[in-house]
C-alpha positions in Angstrom: -13.3 -11.1 -8.1 -16.4 -9.2 -7.5 -16.2 -5.5 -6.7 -19.2 -3.4 -5.9 -19.5 0.3 -5.1 -22.0 0.5 -2.3 -22.2 4.3 -1.7 -21.0 7.6 -3.1 -20.3 10.8 -1.1 -22.6 13.7 -1.9 -20.0 16.4 -2.4 -16.8 14.5 -3.5 -15.7 11.6 -5.6 -15.3 9.5 -2.5 -16.9 6.1 -2.5 -17.1 3.0 -0.4 -17.5 -0.6 -1.6 -16.4 -4.2 -1.2 -14.0 -6.4 -2.9 -14.9 -10.1 -2.8 -12.2 -12.6 -3.8 -12.0 -16.2 -2.8 -13.4 -16.3 0.7 -12.4 -12.8 1.6 -14.5 -9.7 1.9 -12.5 -6.5 1.9 -14.4 -3.2 2.6 -13.1 -0.2 0.7 -11.5 2.3 1.2 -9.0 -0.1 2.7 -5.5 0.4 4.2 -3.1 -2.6 3.6 -0.2 -2.9 6.1 3.1 -3.8 4.4 4.7 -7.1 5.0 7.5 -6.9 2.5 9.2 -10.1 3.4 6.1 -12.0 4.5 5.8 -10.2 7.9 4.5 -6.9 9.1 7.5 -5.9 11.2 7.1 -6.6 14.9 3.5 -7.8 14.6 2.0 -11.3 14.4 -1.0 -12.3 12.2 -3.0 -12.4 15.5 -2.1 -8.7 16.1 -3.3 -7.8 12.6 -6.6 -9.6 13.0 -7.2 -7.9 16.4 -7.1 -4.5 14.7 -9.4 -5.6 11.9 -6.9 -6.0 9.1 -8.4 -7.7 6.1 -5.5 -7.6 3.6 -1.7 -7.2 3.7 0.9 -6.5 1.1 3.9 -8.6 0.5 6.7 -8.1 -2.1 7.3 -10.8 -4.8 10.7 -9.3 -5.6 12.0 -9.8 -2.1 10.4 -13.2 -1.6 11.8 -14.6 -4.8 15.3 -13.6 -3.6 14.7 -15.2 -0.2 13.4 -17.8 0.5 12.6 -18.3 -3.2 9.1 -18.8 -4.8 9.6 -22.6 -5.1 10.0 -22.9 -1.3 6.7 -21.0 -0.8 5.0 -23.0 -3.5 6.0 -26.4 -2.0 4.6 -25.3 1.4 1.2 -24.7 -0.3 1.4 -21.0 -1.0 2.1 -17.7 0.7 -0.9 -17.8 3.0 0.2 -21.0 4.6 3.9 -20.0 4.6 3.3 -16.9 6.7 0.3 -18.1 8.7 -2.1 -15.5 7.4 -5.6 -16.5 6.3 -6.7 -13.0 5.3 -6.2 -11.6 1.8 -2.8 -10.9 0.3 -1.7 -8.6 -2.5 1.9 -8.9 -3.9 3.8 -6.1 -5.5 5.8 -7.2 -8.5 9.0 -5.3 -7.8 8.8 -2.3 -10.1 9.4 0.1 -7.2 12.4 -1.9 -6.1 13.9 -1.5 -9.6 13.4 2.3 -9.0 14.7 2.3 -5.4 17.7 0.1 -6.1 18.7 1.9 -9.3 22.4 1.6 -8.7 22.1 -2.2 -8.7 19.8 -2.4 -11.8 20.0 -2.0 -15.6 16.6 -1.6 -17.3 15.9 -2.5 -20.9 12.8 -3.3 -23.0 13.3 -7.0 -22.3 13.4 -6.7 -18.5 15.7 -5.7 -15.6 19.2 -7.0 -15.0 20.2 -6.5 -11.4 22.6 -7.5 -8.7 21.0 -9.1 -5.6 21.3 -6.9 -2.6 21.6 -10.1 -0.5 24.5 -11.9 -2.0 25.5 -10.0 -5.1 24.3 -12.6 -7.6 23.4 -11.2 -11.0 19.8 -12.0 -12.0 17.5 -11.0 -14.8 13.8 -10.3 -14.2 11.2 -10.1 -17.0 7.4 -9.3 -16.9 6.9 -13.0 -17.6 9.2 -14.1 -14.8 7.6 -11.8 -12.2 4.1 -12.9 -13.2 5.1 -16.5 -12.9 6.6 -15.9 -9.5 3.4 -14.3 -8.3 1.3 -17.1 -9.8 3.5 -19.6 -7.9 3.4 -17.7 -4.6 -0.4 -17.7 -4.7 -1.4 -14.2 -3.5 -5.0 -13.2 -4.1 -4.2 -10.0 -6.0 -1.0 -9.6 -8.1 0.5 -6.6 -9.9 1.9 -6.2 -13.4 5.6 -5.4 -13.7 6.1 -1.7 -14.4 8.8 0.9 -14.5 8.7 3.7 -11.9 10.7 6.9 -12.6 12.0 9.4 -10.1 10.9 12.9 -9.5 11.9 15.3 -11.1 12.0 13.5 -14.4 12.2 14.8 -18.0 9.1 14.1 -20.0 11.1 12.1 -22.6 12.4 9.8 -19.9 8.9 9.4 -18.5 7.5 8.7 -21.9 9.9 5.8 -22.4 8.9 4.4 -19.1 5.2 4.6 -20.0 5.8 2.7 -23.3 7.8 0.1 -21.4 5.2 -0.2 -18.7 2.4 -0.8 -21.3 4.5 -3.3 -23.2 5.3 -5.2 -19.9 1.6 -5.0 -18.8 0.5 -6.8 -22.0 3.2 -9.4 -21.5 2.0 -9.9 -17.9 -1.5 -10.4 -19.1 -0.4 -13.0 -21.6 1.6 -14.9 -19.0 -1.0 -14.8 -16.2 -2.4 -18.3 -15.9 -3.7 -18.6 -12.3 -7.4 -17.5 -12.7 -7.9 -17.7 -8.9 -5.8 -14.6 -8.7 -6.7 -11.1 -10.0 -4.2 -9.0 -11.9 -3.9 -5.2 -11.6 -2.3 -2.9 -14.2 -0.2 0.1 -13.0 -0.6 3.6 -14.4 2.7 5.4 -14.7 3.6 8.8 -16.3 5.2 10.9 -13.6 3.4 14.2 -13.3 2.7 14.6 -17.0 -1.0 14.7 -17.8 -0.8 13.4 -21.3 1.4 10.5 -20.3 -0.8 9.5 -17.4 -3.9 9.6 -19.6 -2.2 7.6 -22.4 -1.1 5.0 -19.9 -4.6 4.7 -18.3 -6.4 4.5 -21.5 -4.2 1.8 -22.9 -4.4 -0.3 -19.7 -8.2 -0.1 -19.6 -8.3 -1.3 -23.2 -6.2 -4.3 -22.1 -8.9 -5.2 -19.5 -7.3 -5.6 -16.1 -9.2 -6.6 -13.0 -8.2 -3.4 -11.2 -6.0 -0.4 -11.7 -3.2 1.0 -9.6 -1.6 4.4 -9.8 2.1 4.2 -9.2 5.1 6.5 -9.3 3.7 9.0 -6.8 4.9 9.9 -3.3 8.5 10.0 -4.8 9.1 13.7 -4.0 6.5 15.5 -6.1 4.6 16.8 -3.1 0.9 16.7 -2.2 -0.3 19.3 -4.7 1.0 17.6 -7.7 0.0 14.1 -6.4 -3.6 15.2 -6.0 -3.6 16.8 -9.4 -2.4 13.6 -11.0 -5.1 11.6 -9.0 -7.8 14.0 -10.1 -7.3 13.7 -13.9 -6.1 10.1 -13.9 -9.2 8.8 -12.1 -11.4 10.2 -14.8 -9.9 7.6 -17.2 -10.3 4.6 -15.0 -13.5 2.5 -15.0 -16.0 3.1 -12.2 -16.6 -0.6 -11.7 -13.0 -1.6 -11.0 -11.0 -1.0 -7.8 -8.4 1.8 -7.8 -5.2 1.5 -5.8 -2.8 4.3 -4.9 0.6 2.6 -4.3 2.9 3.5 -1.5 0.9 6.5 -0.1 0.4 6.4 3.6 0.2 9.6 5.7 -3.4 10.1 6.9 -3.9 13.5 5.3 -2.7 12.2 1.9 -4.9 9.1 2.2 -8.0 11.3 2.9 -7.1 13.5 -0.1 -6.9 10.4 -2.3 -10.2 9.0 -1.0 -11.8 12.3 -2.0 -10.6 11.6 -5.5 -12.2 8.1 -5.6 -9.3 5.9 -4.6 -10.2 2.6 -2.9 -6.9 0.9 -1.8 -3.7 2.1 0.0 -0.5 0.6 1.3 2.5 2.1 3.1 5.2 1.4 5.6 4.3 4.7 7.4 2.4 3.3 10.4 4.9 0.6 11.3 8.1 2.5 10.4 6.9 5.4 12.5 5.9 3.1 15.3 9.4 1.5 15.4 10.9 4.9 15.5 8.8 6.0 18.5 6.2 8.1 16.7 2.5 7.5 17.2 -0.4 8.8 15.2 -3.2 10.1 17.4 -6.5 11.9 17.2 -4.8 15.2 17.9 -1.5 14.7 16.0 1.7 12.9 16.3 3.3 11.8 19.6 7.1 11.4 19.7 7.4 9.1 22.7 11.1 9.8 23.4 10.3 13.4 24.2 11.2 14.2 27.8 7.7 15.6 28.5 6.4 12.0 28.5 8.8 10.8 31.2 6.1 10.8 33.9 3.0 11.0 31.7 0.5 8.4 33.0 -2.0 8.9 30.2 -2.3 6.6 27.1 -1.0 7.6 23.7 -4.5 8.6 22.7 -7.4 8.9 25.2 -9.8 8.5 22.3 -8.3 5.2 21.2 -9.5 1.7 22.0 -6.5 -0.3 20.9 -4.7 -2.7 23.2 -1.8 -0.4 23.7 -3.9 2.6 24.7 -6.2 0.6 26.9 -3.3 -0.9 28.9 -0.2 1.2 28.9 1.0 4.8 29.6 3.2 7.1 27.6 5.7 6.9 30.5 5.9 3.1 30.1 6.2 3.2 26.4 9.0 5.8 26.7 10.8 3.5 29.1 10.6 0.6 26.7 12.2 2.6 24.0 15.0 3.9 26.2 15.6 0.4 27.5 15.7 -0.9 23.9 12.9 -3.4 24.6 11.3 -4.9 21.5 7.9 -4.7 23.2 8.0 -0.9 22.7 8.2 -1.3 18.9 5.4 -3.8 18.9 3.0 -1.7 21.0 3.7 1.5 19.1 3.3 -0.3 15.7 0.1 -2.0 16.9 -1.4 1.3 17.9 -0.5 2.9 14.6 -2.1 0.0 12.5 -5.2 0.2 14.7 -5.3 4.0 14.1 -5.1 3.6 10.3 -7.7 0.8 10.2 -10.0 2.9 12.4 -9.5 5.9 10.2 -10.6 3.8 7.2 -13.7 2.6 9.1 -14.6 6.2 9.9 -14.1 7.3 6.4 -16.3 4.5 5.1 -19.1 5.5 7.5 -18.8 9.1 6.6 -19.1 8.2 2.8 -22.2 6.1 3.5 -23.8 9.1 5.3 -22.7 11.5 2.5 -20.6 13.5 4.9 -17.0 12.7 3.9 -16.1 16.3 3.2 -17.1 17.3 6.8 -15.3 14.3 8.2 -12.1 15.1 6.5 -12.2 18.8 7.6 -12.9 17.8 11.2 -10.1 15.3 11.1 -7.5 17.8 9.8 -8.7 20.4 12.2 -8.1 18.1 15.2 -4.6 17.2 13.9 -3.5 20.8 14.4 -4.5 21.0 18.0 
């Protein structure tokens, strides 16, 4: 991997750059649509290419349950299996351990859990999750970590940090596929000393990039931005920084201002499937009665396929008629919106005008 910072904003920590890995060039800041099970819901790879998506996220935990990493390996890897020739990053499953807490039992050795698919009891270790990701063949893979809920007692968060660091070292020792790059994940809840301890130790281990996990779990925007501000000070300038699972536009811009390079979230597609579109002037909830005879597009400032060809009235009709096309068109618009937001953010950073861009964006959202 080659990562270069190409420009810094004049007034903030915002930066734009480029990740080069294999034959992929990924401009940063970058938003990565989530394809947990090997598919970004309701969208084809062609849709994703048309809205300038360079990289997507899949989840190794889910894919090892179904269809199984050996199936994917025999096909020739995840890119071939899902028909996507862009870049792929895989999450190791640490968040699933957190979100499926009732089905899991965590120890220093690993995680014992009950499959949510068929109830089978399984045991995952850092070594196992690293090997799975090596076999799947994504371009960027993640260390196995322990994510704690919010609120969380400091003693509990401290145990999770120690476990995350131990697991990170085990992942590094297991990682054999040098065509892939491995990111470490900073944990520590909202406790400054724990975040700094975790970041420092991970940097000493020498990962290819660094993610900040365990946020957007209920702590709120103020605490999240506070964590990002001081954690970023302990991460190397010449490595990409990835904020996991954060995806509302305002939160992403706040994080870019703190020097974050990479983002993923289900927000655009989940909102799209539920009839909510992000637009240049705020959210549009398409099922509202006011759009019954509205012959305007979702966003008159948008150049996506949905906005160039369909009205809010038609989109509302699709949702009321339970037509799958409605979910696709709304999700496609939202992914375009997020990718366009990233492009505009990169341009503003290159010009040294990110602070003004962010202020203007947030001002339009309240109209």
